[in-house]
All heavy atoms as an XYZ file, in Angstrom:
863
protein
N     174.965     -6.197    113.003
C     175.751     -7.376    112.768
C     174.866     -8.488    112.329
O     173.958     -8.875    113.049
C     176.472     -7.710    114.054
C     177.749     -8.447    113.844
S     178.427     -8.874    115.467
C     179.972     -8.051    115.379
N     175.053     -9.059    111.164
C     174.178    -10.070    110.689
C     174.768    -11.488    110.647
O     174.104    -12.406    110.247
C     173.696     -9.703    109.259
C     174.859     -9.491    108.315
C     174.387     -8.925    107.005
C     175.622     -8.484    106.239
N     175.499     -7.415    105.401
N     175.978    -11.639    111.095
C     176.605    -12.925    111.139
C     175.924    -13.840    112.106
O     175.450    -13.384    113.130
C     178.075    -12.813    111.461
N     175.898    -15.118    111.830
C     175.216    -16.048    112.705
C     176.178    -17.005    113.430
O     175.910    -17.390    114.534
C     174.170    -16.886    111.970
O     174.814    -17.536    110.886
C     173.051    -15.990    111.424
N     177.271    -17.337    112.805
C     178.180    -18.243    113.439
C     179.246    -17.451    114.242
O     179.496    -16.289    113.935
C     178.910    -19.147    112.416
O     179.775    -18.359    111.594
C     177.929    -19.912    111.549
N     179.846    -18.090    115.180
C     180.899    -17.469    115.986
C     182.048    -17.009    115.107
O     182.587    -15.900    115.268
C     181.394    -18.415    117.057
C     182.454    -17.827    117.917
C     182.896    -18.769    119.036
N     183.955    -18.165    119.813
C     183.803    -17.526    120.930
N     182.587    -17.349    121.419
N     184.787    -16.988    121.566
N     182.464    -17.841    114.155
C     183.557    -17.512    113.273
C     183.218    -16.272    112.457
O     184.057    -15.356    112.333
C     183.901    -18.704    112.357
C     184.334    -19.919    113.166
C     184.936    -18.316    111.301
C     185.666    -19.790    113.870
N     182.031    -16.193    111.928
C     181.605    -15.044    111.148
C     181.557    -13.765    111.973
O     181.996    -12.706    111.552
C     180.249    -15.273    110.462
C     180.280    -16.308    109.374
C     181.216    -15.927    108.247
O     181.230    -14.795    107.757
O     181.964    -16.826    107.775
N     181.093    -13.883    113.209
C     181.069    -12.725    114.109
C     182.487    -12.272    114.425
O     182.785    -11.069    114.430
C     180.330    -13.072    115.408
C     178.831    -13.118    115.279
C     178.137    -13.191    116.632
N     178.599    -14.313    117.437
C     178.037    -15.511    117.454
N     177.018    -15.763    116.693
N     178.504    -16.466    118.219
N     183.357    -13.213    114.670
C     184.778    -12.833    114.917
C     185.395    -12.158    113.723
O     186.160    -11.189    113.892
C     185.564    -14.083    115.322
C     185.056    -14.636    116.656
C     186.134    -14.826    117.693
O     187.304    -14.570    117.387
O     185.762    -15.175    118.822
N     185.106    -12.618    112.527
C     185.608    -11.979    111.316
C     185.169    -10.549    111.242
O     185.925     -9.643    110.920
C     185.197    -12.713    110.066
C     185.912    -14.050    109.827
C     185.344    -14.636    108.547
C     185.863    -16.006    108.304
N     185.243    -16.593    107.072
N     183.871    -10.333    111.512
C     183.340     -8.971    111.453
C     183.969     -8.080    112.541
O     184.302     -6.907    112.266
C     181.806     -8.984    111.654
C     181.105     -9.487    110.421
C     179.597     -9.420    110.565
O     179.085     -8.799    111.495
O     178.913    -10.025    109.701
N     184.157     -8.577    113.721
C     184.776     -7.781    114.811
C     186.205     -7.429    114.438
O     186.611     -6.281    114.634
C     184.688     -8.538    116.143
C     183.226     -8.624    116.617
C     185.557     -7.865    117.209
C     183.036     -9.558    117.797
N     186.958     -8.394    113.919
C     188.324     -8.101    113.508
C     188.365     -7.031    112.442
O     189.197     -6.122    112.466
C     189.024     -9.416    113.074
C     189.332    -10.248    114.309
C     190.318     -9.120    112.300
C     189.848    -11.626    114.000
N     187.472     -7.137    111.473
C     187.447     -6.123    110.399
C     187.135     -4.743    110.978
O     187.783     -3.756    110.617
C     186.438     -6.490    109.314
C     186.426     -5.477    108.214
C     185.634     -5.901    106.993
O     185.089     -6.994    106.953
O     185.552     -5.070    106.064
N     186.162     -4.680    111.844
C     185.789     -3.385    112.463
C     187.005     -2.840    113.224
O     187.320     -1.626    113.085
C     184.583     -3.568    113.432
C     184.411     -2.377    114.337
C     183.315     -3.806    112.620
N     187.685     -3.655    113.940
C     188.822     -3.178    114.732
C     189.983     -2.696    113.857
O     190.560     -1.648    114.106
C     189.316     -4.274    115.683
C     188.319     -4.547    116.802
S     188.864     -5.832    117.916
C     189.701     -4.824    119.131
N     190.284     -3.462    112.816
C     191.369     -3.057    111.923
C     191.029     -1.757    111.192
O     191.841     -0.848    111.081
C     191.707     -4.207    110.926
C     192.375     -5.377    111.659
C     192.631     -3.675    109.818
C     192.608     -6.600    110.808
N     189.776     -1.644    110.738
C     189.381     -0.392    110.061
C     189.379      0.781    111.001
O     189.793      1.866    110.642
C     188.003     -0.575    109.398
C     188.064     -1.484    108.205
C     186.721     -1.532    107.441
N     186.822     -2.472    106.355
C     187.416     -2.199    105.193
N     187.998     -1.037    105.001
N     187.482     -3.110    104.224
N     188.921      0.591    112.233
C     188.967      1.676    113.234
C     190.384      2.088    113.533
O     190.674      3.331    113.565
C     188.269      1.180    114.518
C     188.256      2.186    115.680
C     187.447      3.428    115.313
C     187.692      1.506    116.930
N     191.268      1.156    113.697
C     192.692      1.436    113.970
C     193.316      2.261    112.815
O     193.950      3.298    113.055
C     193.445      0.146    114.136
C     194.904      0.279    114.431
C     195.353      0.537    115.737
C     195.892      0.189    113.448
C     196.686      0.640    116.031
C     197.197      0.311    113.715
C     197.604      0.563    115.007
O     198.964      0.683    115.273
N     193.031      1.836    111.606
C     193.605      2.537    110.449
C     193.010      3.931    110.281
O     193.744      4.881    110.021
C     193.411      1.684    109.172
S     194.406      0.214    109.139
N     191.722      4.050    110.507
C     191.081      5.347    110.338
C     191.457      6.313    111.442
O     191.801      7.476    111.167
C     189.546      5.147    110.289
C     188.798      6.376    109.895
C     187.315      6.106    109.669
N     186.667      5.456    110.784
C     186.153      4.221    110.776
N     186.247      3.500    109.701
N     185.590      3.715    111.850
N     191.462      5.856    112.691
C     191.667      6.784    113.811
C     193.114      6.917    114.231
O     193.553      7.990    114.575
C     190.830      6.378    115.025
C     189.360      6.366    114.780
C     188.886      7.769    114.543
N     187.452      7.765    114.287
C     186.700      8.828    114.156
N     187.273     10.005    114.269
N     185.448      8.726    113.888
N     193.847      5.836    114.259
C     195.234      5.883    114.726
C     196.185      6.232    113.584
O     197.085      7.075    113.774
C     195.611      4.505    115.299
C     197.060      4.342    115.653
C     197.322      4.916    117.007
C     198.742      4.489    117.418
N     199.355      5.454    118.255
N     195.977      5.655    112.409
C     196.854      5.914    111.297
C     196.370      7.013    110.369
O     197.073      7.428    109.453
C     197.053      4.619    110.439
C     197.561      3.402    111.212
C     197.694      2.230    110.290
C     198.861      3.681    111.915
N     195.142      7.503    110.580
C     194.520      8.580    109.780
C     194.482      8.198    108.295
O     194.765      9.035    107.448
C     195.237      9.896    110.003
C     195.343     10.295    111.440
N     194.273     10.646    112.197
C     196.422     10.289    112.301
C     194.650     10.894    113.442
N     195.935     10.681    113.541
N     194.118      6.935    108.037
C     194.055      6.482    106.640
C     192.568      6.137    106.352
O     191.965      5.347    107.114
C     194.896      5.233    106.440
N     192.059      6.673    105.285
C     190.692      6.383    104.872
C     190.580      4.968    104.335
O     189.585      4.274    104.626
C     190.178      7.412    103.863
C     189.983      8.794    104.465
C     188.968      8.822    105.576
O     187.910      8.190    105.478
O     189.244      9.438    106.593
N     191.532      4.570    103.559
C     191.562      3.189    103.031
C     192.539      2.367    103.813
O     193.487      2.910    104.394
C     192.009      3.208    101.537
C     191.067      3.992    100.622
C     189.684      3.350    100.500
O     189.630      2.094    100.432
O     188.685      4.098    100.548
N     192.326      1.061    103.846
C     193.261      0.194    104.565
C     194.612      0.195    103.890
O     194.714     -0.101    102.699
C     192.763     -1.254    104.592
C     191.631     -1.614    105.518
C     191.283     -3.065    105.424
C     191.985     -1.243    106.962
N     195.683      0.548    104.611
C     197.022      0.406    104.026
C     197.277     -1.067    103.712
O     196.731     -1.970    104.351
C     197.942      0.918    105.133
C     197.060      1.772    106.004
C     195.715      1.145    105.917
N     198.152     -1.300    102.750
C     198.408     -2.649    102.305
C     198.739     -3.660    103.446
O     198.180     -4.749    103.483
C     199.527     -2.654    101.259
C     199.761     -3.986    100.620
C     198.582     -4.503     99.812
O     197.781     -3.730     99.287
N     198.426     -5.800     99.776
N     199.605     -3.306    104.373
C     199.892     -4.296    105.424
C     198.676     -4.647    106.277
O     198.550     -5.796    106.724
C     200.949     -3.566    106.306
C     201.514     -2.496    105.451
C     200.455     -2.106    104.493
N     197.755     -3.745    106.433
C     196.549     -3.990    107.224
C     195.481     -4.728    106.409
O     194.709     -5.506    106.961
C     196.050     -2.696    107.895
C     197.016     -2.232    108.923
C     198.020     -1.329    108.618
C     196.986     -2.771    110.210
C     198.940     -0.939    109.523
C     197.921     -2.377    111.156
C     198.900     -1.479    110.813
O     199.818     -1.106    111.755
N     195.452     -4.466    105.131
C     194.550     -5.251    104.259
C     195.035     -6.725    104.267
O     194.239     -7.660    104.306
C     194.533     -4.678    102.862
N     196.351     -6.911    104.249
C     196.892     -8.249    104.307
C     196.622     -8.903    105.657
O     196.336    -10.096    105.706
C     198.416     -8.227    104.010
C     198.746     -7.901    102.587
C     200.215     -7.644    102.355
O     201.024     -7.850    103.291
O     200.585     -7.254    101.221
N     196.735     -8.127    106.720
C     196.408     -8.655    108.038
C     194.975     -9.076    108.133
O     194.691    -10.163    108.691
C     196.725     -7.586    109.116
C     196.391     -7.982    110.553
C     197.273     -9.138    111.024
C     196.573     -6.777    111.489
N     194.075     -8.337    107.604
C     192.649     -8.676    107.598
C     192.421     -9.954    106.825
O     191.747    -10.889    107.282
C     191.820     -7.524    107.034
C     190.294     -7.799    106.947
C     189.720     -8.157    108.317
C     189.631     -6.560    106.332
N     193.008    -10.063    105.671
C     192.849    -11.283    104.840
C     193.440    -12.497    105.582
O     192.871    -13.609    105.603
C     193.511    -11.117    103.503
N     194.578    -12.281    106.199
C     195.244    -13.348    106.998
C     194.373    -13.817    108.148
O     194.212    -15.017    108.379
C     196.607    -12.804    107.458
C     197.435    -13.819    108.232
C     198.210    -14.773    107.564
C     197.465    -13.787    109.607
C     198.965    -15.702    108.228
C     198.218    -14.725    110.339
C     198.975    -15.650    109.668
O     199.748    -16.547    110.346
N     193.834    -12.864    108.875
C     192.976    -13.198    110.033
C     191.744    -13.981    109.580
O     191.366    -14.952    110.247
C     192.571    -11.915    110.770
N     191.181    -13.581    108.463
C     190.002    -14.328    107.954
C     190.398    -15.756    107.608
O     189.640    -16.693    107.896
C     189.458    -13.622    106.735
C     188.734    -12.363    107.065
C     188.247    -11.687    105.813
N     187.441    -10.495    106.107
C     187.257     -9.565    105.264
N     187.774     -9.588    104.034
N     186.496     -8.524    105.578
N     191.525    -15.919    106.965
C     192.002    -17.278    106.610
C     192.227    -18.112    107.848
O     191.908    -19.306    107.894
C     193.271    -17.212    105.754
C     193.002    -16.804    104.322
C     194.223    -17.016    103.445
N     195.484    -16.490    103.944
C     195.940    -15.273    103.752
N     195.249    -14.408    103.033
N     197.111    -14.869    104.264
N     192.848    -17.509    108.851
C     193.127    -18.250    110.060
C     191.830    -18.663    110.766
O     191.759    -19.755    111.300
C     194.027    -17.450    111.037
C     195.421    -17.072    110.500
C     196.185    -18.162    109.877
N     196.220    -19.375    110.654
C     196.457    -20.593    110.182
N     196.690    -20.794    108.903
N     196.441    -21.657    110.931
N     190.848    -17.774    110.809
C     189.602    -18.126    111.412
C     188.882    -19.239    110.614
O     188.265    -20.147    111.221
C     188.675    -16.903    111.506
C     189.018    -15.963    112.650
C     188.282    -14.619    112.458
C     188.683    -16.564    114.003
N     188.953    -19.193    109.298
C     188.354    -20.282    108.512
C     189.034    -21.593    108.773
O     188.393    -22.652    108.716
C     188.495    -19.938    106.987
C     187.501    -18.878    106.561
O     186.463    -18.684    107.215
O     187.769    -18.229    105.502
N     190.315    -21.583    109.065
C     191.042    -22.820    109.293
C     191.102    -23.231    110.763
O     191.759    -24.239    111.134
C     192.487    -22.640    108.779
N     190.430    -22.522    111.675
C     190.487    -22.800    113.084
C     190.032    -24.252    113.354
O     188.895    -24.611    112.979
C     189.644    -21.811    113.896
S     189.704    -22.128    115.670
N     190.866    -25.027    113.975
C     190.522    -26.415    114.234
C     189.441    -26.567    115.276
O     188.839    -27.627    115.389
C     191.774    -27.201    114.622
C     192.371    -26.817    115.953
C     193.466    -27.653    116.436
N     194.158    -28.386    115.419
C     195.303    -28.995    115.537
N     195.932    -28.877    116.665
N     195.849    -29.662    114.579
N     189.171    -25.565    116.056
C     188.154    -25.643    117.111
C     186.756    -25.245    116.621
O     185.787    -25.455    117.274
C     188.538    -24.801    118.313
C     189.833    -25.270    118.964
C     190.982    -24.578    118.778
C     189.855    -26.456    119.703
C     192.189    -25.026    119.345
C     191.015    -26.924    120.250
C     192.186    -26.197    120.106
N     186.716    -24.602    115.453
C     185.444    -24.202    114.842
C     184.572    -23.358    115.764
O     185.074    -22.430    116.385
N     183.325    -23.717    115.860
C     182.396    -22.941    116.669
C     182.631    -23.013    118.180
O     182.063    -22.245    118.934
C     180.939    -23.359    116.337
C     180.488    -22.975    114.921
C     180.629    -21.486    114.654
O     180.041    -20.676    115.417
O     181.299    -21.157    113.677
N     183.420    -23.992    118.591
C     183.735    -24.100    120.015
C     185.013    -23.368    120.400
O     185.538    -23.500    121.503
C     183.904    -25.565    120.409
C     182.593    -26.331    120.475
C     181.993    -26.611    119.121
O     182.661    -26.987    118.201
N     180.688    -26.353    119.007
N     185.542    -22.531    119.504
C     186.804    -21.864    119.756
C     186.688    -20.884    120.905
O     185.616    -20.331    121.185
C     187.317    -21.133    118.490
C     186.599    -19.859    118.126
C     187.124    -19.208    116.900
C     188.391    -18.469    117.040
N     188.727    -17.685    118.156
N     187.798    -20.701    121.573
C     187.873    -19.684    122.615
C     188.467    -18.404    121.984
O     188.742    -18.395    120.810
C     188.777    -20.196    123.744
O     190.083    -20.383    123.278
N     188.690    -17.417    122.803
C     189.370    -16.216    122.301
C     190.789    -16.652    121.845
O     191.414    -17.513    122.461
C     189.471    -15.180    123.410
N     191.264    -16.034    120.778
C     192.555    -16.455    120.243
C     193.675    -16.312    121.269
O     194.590    -17.134    121.279
C     192.866    -15.628    119.004
S     191.800    -15.997    117.597
N     193.627    -15.302    122.110
C     194.718    -15.122    123.083
C     194.719    -16.242    124.123
O     195.723    -16.481    124.794
C     194.632    -13.759    123.741
C     193.510    -13.585    124.672
C     193.485    -12.175    125.241
N     192.156    -11.914    125.789
C     191.943    -11.293    126.899
N     193.006    -10.785    127.527
N     190.762    -11.076    127.311
N     193.617    -16.896    124.324
C     193.501    -18.020    125.274
C     193.722    -19.386    124.611
O     193.715    -20.390    125.301
C     192.120    -18.026    125.945
C     191.934    -16.819    126.824
C     190.697    -17.028    127.667
N     190.284    -15.744    128.204
C     189.113    -15.182    128.099
N     188.164    -15.820    127.453
N     188.854    -14.048    128.639
N     193.881    -19.397    123.339
C     194.002    -20.649    122.614
C     195.339    -21.327    122.882
O     196.387    -20.664    122.908
C     193.857    -20.371    121.087
S     193.784    -21.891    120.121
N     195.337    -22.658    123.044
C     196.596    -23.355    123.277
C     197.453    -23.480    121.995
O     198.634    -23.762    122.106
C     196.125    -24.756    123.732
C     194.776    -24.925    123.193
C     194.182    -23.549    123.146
N     196.867    -23.204    120.863
C     197.581    -23.305    119.585
C     197.720    -21.892    118.997
O     196.697    -21.231    118.729
C     196.831    -24.200    118.571
C     196.699    -25.583    119.157
C     197.537    -24.211    117.258
C     195.726    -26.446    118.445
N     198.932    -21.433    118.820
C     199.117    -20.093    118.217
C     199.261    -20.289    116.719
O     200.332    -20.682    116.225
C     200.366    -19.426    118.812
C     200.192    -19.106    120.245
N     199.314    -18.184    120.721
C     200.761    -19.660    121.350
C     199.346    -18.155    122.034
N     200.236    -19.017    122.443
N     198.211    -19.962    115.984
C     198.239    -20.208    114.562
C     198.650    -18.995    113.732
O     198.855    -19.116    112.546
C     196.865    -20.711    114.081
S     195.535    -19.554    114.299
N     198.839    -17.866    114.384
C     199.338    -16.645    113.693
C     200.866    -16.695    113.649
O     201.484    -17.027    114.618
C     198.919    -15.392    114.429
C     197.557    -14.864    114.121
C     196.471    -15.708    113.955
C     197.333    -13.469    114.024
C     195.208    -15.214    113.698
C     196.096    -12.980    113.772
C     195.030    -13.849    113.610
O     193.779    -13.360    113.353
N     201.395    -16.275    112.507
C     202.846    -16.058    112.411
C     203.220    -14.916    113.378
O     202.382    -14.020    113.668
C     203.234    -15.696    111.017
N     204.424    -14.906    113.870
C     204.859    -13.916    114.869
C     204.584    -12.462    114.432
O     204.065    -11.688    115.190
C     206.341    -14.145    115.177
C     206.809    -13.197    116.312
C     208.256    -13.446    116.702
N     208.522    -14.836    117.029
C     208.319    -15.373    118.238
N     207.856    -14.656    119.206
N     208.605    -16.661    118.452
N     204.930    -12.136    113.197
C     204.752    -10.740    112.719
C     203.289    -10.368    112.704
O     202.903     -9.251    113.171
C     205.353    -10.618    111.332
C     205.164     -9.237    110.737
C     205.688     -9.172    109.295
O     206.704     -9.789    108.978
O     205.033     -8.463    108.514
N     202.438    -11.252    112.231
C     200.982    -10.959    112.155
C     200.375    -10.897    113.573
O     199.503    -10.091    113.867
C     200.276    -12.009    111.344
C     200.728    -12.131    109.928
C     200.373    -10.899    109.105
C     200.754    -11.152    107.666
N     200.678     -9.978    106.862
N     200.879    -11.768    114.458
C     200.413    -11.745    115.845
C     200.722    -10.406    116.481
O     199.911     -9.840    117.219
C     201.010    -12.920    116.599
C     200.407    -13.137    117.970
C     200.782    -14.386    118.655
N     202.202    -14.683    118.613
C     202.734    -15.843    118.186
N     201.964    -16.812    117.759
N     204.046    -16.023    118.206
N     201.913     -9.890    116.261
C     202.315     -8.610    116.850
C     201.472     -7.473    116.266
O     201.069     -6.569    116.989
C     203.805     -8.332    116.619
C     204.684     -9.230    117.477
C     204.427     -9.099    118.943
O     204.216     -7.962    119.449
O     204.399    -10.131    119.623
N     201.227     -7.498    114.953
C     200.375     -6.459    114.349
C     198.981     -6.497    114.953
O     198.410     -5.456    115.296
C     200.261     -6.657    112.859
C     201.454     -6.183    112.058
S     201.209     -6.445    110.296
C     200.122     -5.088    109.896
N     198.419     -7.709    115.069
C     197.053     -7.847    115.608
C     197.028     -7.424    117.084
O     196.077     -6.777    117.518
C     196.577     -9.293    115.467
C     195.131     -9.475    115.851
S     193.974     -8.513    114.803
C     193.984     -9.505    113.326
N     198.068     -7.713    117.806
C     198.129     -7.300    119.236
C     198.110     -5.765    119.318
O     197.454     -5.218    120.181
C     199.402     -7.877    119.858
C     199.438     -7.673    121.356
C     200.612     -8.372    122.014
N     200.389     -9.790    121.971
C     201.318    -10.700    121.741
N     202.532    -10.374    121.486
N     200.997    -11.980    121.774
N     198.875     -5.101    118.447
C     198.903     -3.629    118.453
C     197.500     -3.089    118.139
O     197.053     -2.154    118.821
C     199.884     -3.080    117.396
C     201.263     -2.860    117.908
C     202.067     -2.006    116.975
N     202.003     -2.381    115.592
C     202.791     -3.296    115.000
N     203.741     -3.886    115.684
N     202.681     -3.541    113.703
N     196.834     -3.648    117.148
C     195.493     -3.192    116.758
C     194.519     -3.387    117.930
O     193.804     -2.469    118.311
C     194.995     -3.961    115.509
C     193.494     -3.730    115.290
C     195.783     -3.555    114.266
N     194.567     -4.564    118.525
C     193.613     -4.887    119.610
C     193.879     -4.062    120.848
O     192.951     -3.640    121.535
C     193.593     -6.358    119.887
C     192.934     -7.121    118.778
S     192.737     -8.843    119.219
C     191.736     -9.375    117.844
N     195.132     -3.827    121.159
C     195.467     -3.013    122.365
C     194.975     -1.577    122.177
O     194.516     -0.961    123.152
C     196.951     -3.011    122.623
C     197.414     -4.206    123.376
C     198.859     -4.072    123.772
N     199.247     -5.260    124.505
C     200.494     -5.700    124.584
N     201.467     -5.047    123.963
N     200.767     -6.808    125.237
N     195.073     -1.074    120.974
C     194.625      0.302    120.740
C     193.101      0.362    120.689
O     192.490      1.225    121.249
C     195.222      0.868    119.453
C     194.983      2.314    119.302
C     195.736      3.355    119.797
C     193.856      2.925    118.661
N     195.150      4.555    119.489
C     193.987      4.300    118.783
C     192.770      2.433    117.970
C     193.079      5.207    118.242
C     191.840      3.320    117.454
C     191.997      4.704    117.595
N     192.506     -0.603    119.977
C     191.048     -0.549    119.756
C     190.229     -0.994    120.982
O     189.141     -0.493    121.181
C     190.675     -1.475    118.582
S     191.082     -0.764    116.987
N     190.731     -1.954    121.718
C     189.971     -2.537    122.806
C     189.278     -1.498    123.676
O     188.039     -1.524    123.827
N     190.025     -0.560    124.283
C     189.385      0.389    125.135
C     188.451      1.385    124.418
O     187.602      2.041    125.006
C     190.554      1.163    125.750
C     191.786      0.388    125.461
C     191.452     -0.476    124.292
N     188.617      1.532    123.105
C     187.856      2.511    122.371
C     186.579      1.947    121.713
O     185.707      2.681    121.263
C     188.736      3.122    121.296
C     189.862      3.968    121.895
C     190.957      4.239    120.870
N     192.000      5.117    121.436
C     192.998      4.683    122.175
N     193.149      3.401    122.426
N     193.901      5.531    122.668
N     186.519      0.625    121.581
C     185.386     -0.001    120.875
C     184.059      0.342    121.536
O     183.061      0.526    120.822
C     185.572     -1.519    120.832
C     186.550     -2.044    119.850
S     186.025     -1.797    118.146
C     184.747     -3.051    118.029
N     184.011      0.475    122.821
C     182.758      0.810    123.495
C     182.195      2.158    123.029
O     180.993      2.349    122.987
C     182.908      0.756    125.049
C     181.550      0.796    125.731
C     183.786      1.861    125.555
C     180.726     -0.445    125.597
N     183.082      3.072    122.680
C     182.649      4.395    122.184
C     182.274      4.397    120.718
O     181.325      5.094    120.338
C     183.742      5.424    122.473
C     184.134      5.523    123.899
C     185.392      5.099    124.328
C     183.261      6.029    124.809
C     185.750      5.199    125.641
C     183.586      6.145    126.164
C     184.838      5.699    126.579
N     182.973      3.665    119.909
C     182.715      3.621    118.486
C     181.698      2.601    118.038
O     180.928      2.818    117.083
C     183.999      3.433    117.709
C     184.940      4.606    117.786
C     186.043      4.569    118.628
C     184.737      5.755    117.052
C     186.911      5.649    118.739
C     185.582      6.828    117.168
C     186.678      6.803    117.986
O     187.488      7.877    118.101
N     181.649      1.466    118.762
C     180.761      0.385    118.391
C     180.219     -0.286    119.646
O     180.567     -1.421    119.944
C     181.494     -0.644    117.505
C     182.007     -0.112    116.210
N     181.173      0.140    115.151
C     183.231      0.311    115.855
C     181.875      0.657    114.160
N     183.101      0.774    114.565
N     179.362      0.413    120.382
C     178.916     -0.117    121.683
C     178.158     -1.412    121.578
O     178.309     -2.303    122.431
C     178.066      1.037    122.280
C     177.748      1.895    121.117
C     178.819      1.725    120.111
N     177.310     -1.592    120.598
C     176.521     -2.844    120.499
C     177.376     -4.026    120.177
O     177.225     -5.110    120.747
C     175.407     -2.666    119.426
C     174.322     -1.673    119.819
C     173.287     -1.553    118.676
C     173.641     -2.023    121.135
N     178.332     -3.834    119.261
C     179.250     -4.937    118.925
C     180.070     -5.278    120.158
O     180.253     -6.492    120.454
C     180.202     -4.503    117.773
C     179.388     -4.380    116.470
C     181.334     -5.499    117.577
C     180.204     -3.799    115.319
N     180.528     -4.306    120.886
C     181.339     -4.553    122.086
C     180.534     -5.291    123.156
O     180.996     -6.280    123.702
C     181.863     -3.226    122.683
O     182.562     -2.516    121.618
C     182.777     -3.448    123.843
N     179.349     -4.852    123.397
C     178.486     -5.473    124.413
C     178.212     -6.931    124.020
O     178.327     -7.833    124.845
C     177.176     -4.683    124.574
C     176.232     -5.183    125.610
C     176.889     -5.145    126.988
C     174.959     -4.372    125.578
N     177.833     -7.160    122.785
C     177.531     -8.508    122.311
C     178.795     -9.399    122.439
O     178.678    -10.529    122.852
C     177.078     -8.467    120.853
C     176.590     -9.828    120.378
C     176.006     -9.758    118.972
N     174.845     -8.895    118.924
C     174.667     -7.944    117.994
N     175.542     -7.764    117.083
N     173.564     -7.233    118.030
N     179.925     -8.839    122.126
C     181.189     -9.617    122.189
C     181.468    -10.039    123.648
O     181.777    -11.183    123.909
C     182.337     -8.768    121.632
C     183.667     -9.462    121.706
N     184.006    -10.534    120.956
C     184.759     -9.193    122.473
C     185.224    -10.911    121.255
N     185.724    -10.099    122.182
N     181.319     -9.142    124.580
C     181.611     -9.453    125.970
C     180.536    -10.387    126.576
O     180.879    -11.203    127.428
C     181.749     -8.182    126.820
C     183.083     -7.588    126.651
C     183.284     -6.427    125.899
C     184.219     -8.187    127.202
C     184.559     -5.914    125.727
C     185.488     -7.661    127.025
C     185.653     -6.527    126.282
O     186.906     -6.004    126.103
N     179.329    -10.295    126.111
C     178.273    -11.217    126.632
C     178.451    -12.628    126.073
O     178.000    -13.582    126.764
C     176.888    -10.664    126.260
C     176.465     -9.410    126.999
C     175.126     -8.932    126.492
C     176.379     -9.670    128.518
N     179.043    -12.768    124.942
C     179.211    -14.092    124.314
C     180.523    -14.746    124.623
O     180.842    -15.808    124.104
C     179.031    -13.998    122.812
C     177.628    -13.634    122.426
C     177.446    -13.428    120.939
O     178.430    -13.267    120.198
N     176.212    -13.408    120.522
N     181.313    -14.210    125.487
C     182.624    -14.746    125.846
C     182.501    -16.093    126.532
O     181.728    -16.472    127.243
C     183.389    -13.833    126.772
C     183.998    -12.705    126.023
C     184.644    -11.803    127.002
N     186.001    -11.549    126.593
C     186.824    -10.824    127.304
N     186.459    -10.354    128.402
N     188.027    -10.625    126.856
Protein backbone atom coordinates (compact mmCIF):
# COMPACT_ATOMS: atom_id res chain seq x y z
CA UNK A 1 0.00 0.00 0.00
CA UNK A 2 1.67 3.21 -1.08
CA UNK A 3 -0.96 5.80 -0.19
CA UNK A 4 0.08 8.38 2.35
CA UNK A 5 -3.09 10.23 3.28
CA UNK A 6 -6.00 8.72 5.17
CA UNK A 7 -8.34 9.45 2.26
CA UNK A 8 -6.04 7.70 -0.22
CA UNK A 9 -5.70 4.67 2.08
CA UNK A 10 -9.47 4.47 2.45
CA UNK A 11 -9.88 4.61 -1.34
CA UNK A 12 -7.46 1.72 -1.72
CA UNK A 13 -9.17 -0.35 0.97
CA UNK A 14 -12.58 0.23 -0.61
CA UNK A 15 -11.26 -0.81 -4.00
CA UNK A 16 -9.70 -3.96 -2.57
CA UNK A 17 -12.95 -4.86 -0.82
CA UNK A 18 -15.16 -4.25 -3.86
CA UNK A 19 -12.82 -6.26 -6.12
CA UNK A 20 -12.65 -9.11 -3.58
CA UNK A 21 -16.44 -9.18 -3.27
CA UNK A 22 -16.92 -9.28 -7.03
CA UNK A 23 -14.22 -11.90 -7.58
CA UNK A 24 -15.12 -14.25 -4.72
CA UNK A 25 -18.81 -13.71 -4.05
CA UNK A 26 -20.05 -12.83 -7.54
CA UNK A 27 -17.41 -14.93 -9.40
CA UNK A 28 -16.70 -12.04 -11.78
CA UNK A 29 -13.18 -11.40 -13.03
CA UNK A 30 -14.01 -7.84 -14.07
CA UNK A 31 -16.05 -5.42 -11.99
CA UNK A 32 -19.70 -5.57 -13.01
CA UNK A 33 -21.06 -2.17 -14.01
CA UNK A 34 -22.98 -1.51 -10.76
CA UNK A 35 -19.84 -2.20 -8.71
CA UNK A 36 -17.60 -0.12 -10.96
CA UNK A 37 -20.09 2.70 -10.41
CA UNK A 38 -20.06 2.05 -6.66
CA UNK A 39 -16.26 2.30 -6.62
CA UNK A 40 -16.29 5.56 -8.58
CA UNK A 41 -19.04 6.90 -6.29
CA UNK A 42 -17.10 5.96 -3.14
CA UNK A 43 -13.99 7.69 -4.45
CA UNK A 44 -15.96 10.85 -5.20
CA UNK A 45 -17.54 10.82 -1.76
CA UNK A 46 -14.14 10.42 -0.08
CA UNK A 47 -12.74 13.29 -2.14
CA UNK A 48 -15.64 15.46 -1.00
CA UNK A 49 -15.50 14.44 2.67
CA UNK A 50 -15.85 17.59 4.73
CA UNK A 51 -13.77 16.11 7.56
CA UNK A 52 -10.75 15.42 5.35
CA UNK A 53 -7.84 13.76 7.10
CA UNK A 54 -9.64 13.93 10.46
CA UNK A 55 -12.52 11.79 9.23
CA UNK A 56 -13.78 8.87 11.26
CA UNK A 57 -15.05 5.61 9.84
CA UNK A 58 -17.99 6.31 7.54
CA UNK A 59 -20.36 4.22 9.66
CA UNK A 60 -19.58 6.43 12.67
CA UNK A 61 -19.90 9.69 10.76
CA UNK A 62 -22.71 12.05 11.81
CA UNK A 63 -23.28 12.96 8.15
CA UNK A 64 -24.48 10.23 5.80
CA UNK A 65 -23.19 11.37 2.43
CA UNK A 66 -24.00 8.16 0.52
CA UNK A 67 -27.31 7.84 -1.27
CA UNK A 68 -29.45 5.08 0.25
CA UNK A 69 -28.95 2.61 -2.63
CA UNK A 70 -25.16 3.04 -2.66
CA UNK A 71 -25.02 2.82 1.12
CA UNK A 72 -26.86 -0.52 1.01
CA UNK A 73 -24.54 -1.86 -1.70
CA UNK A 74 -21.47 -0.79 0.28
CA UNK A 75 -22.91 -2.32 3.44
CA UNK A 76 -23.36 -5.67 1.63
CA UNK A 77 -19.79 -5.55 0.31
CA UNK A 78 -18.32 -4.68 3.70
CA UNK A 79 -20.36 -7.25 5.61
CA UNK A 80 -19.17 -9.98 3.28
CA UNK A 81 -15.56 -8.80 3.00
CA UNK A 82 -14.94 -7.71 6.57
CA UNK A 83 -14.44 -11.16 8.09
CA UNK A 84 -12.50 -12.39 5.04
CA UNK A 85 -10.05 -9.51 4.61
CA UNK A 86 -7.67 -10.95 7.22
CA UNK A 87 -7.23 -14.03 5.02
CA UNK A 88 -6.93 -12.30 1.65
CA UNK A 89 -5.15 -9.08 2.68
CA UNK A 90 -3.72 -9.48 6.19
CA UNK A 91 -1.35 -6.49 6.06
CA UNK A 92 -4.01 -4.11 4.80
CA UNK A 93 -6.40 -5.38 7.47
CA UNK A 94 -3.88 -5.05 10.28
CA UNK A 95 -2.87 -1.54 9.20
CA UNK A 96 -6.54 -0.53 8.95
CA UNK A 97 -7.35 -1.72 12.47
CA UNK A 98 -4.24 -0.14 13.97
CA UNK A 99 -5.06 3.24 12.43
CA UNK A 100 -8.66 3.40 13.65
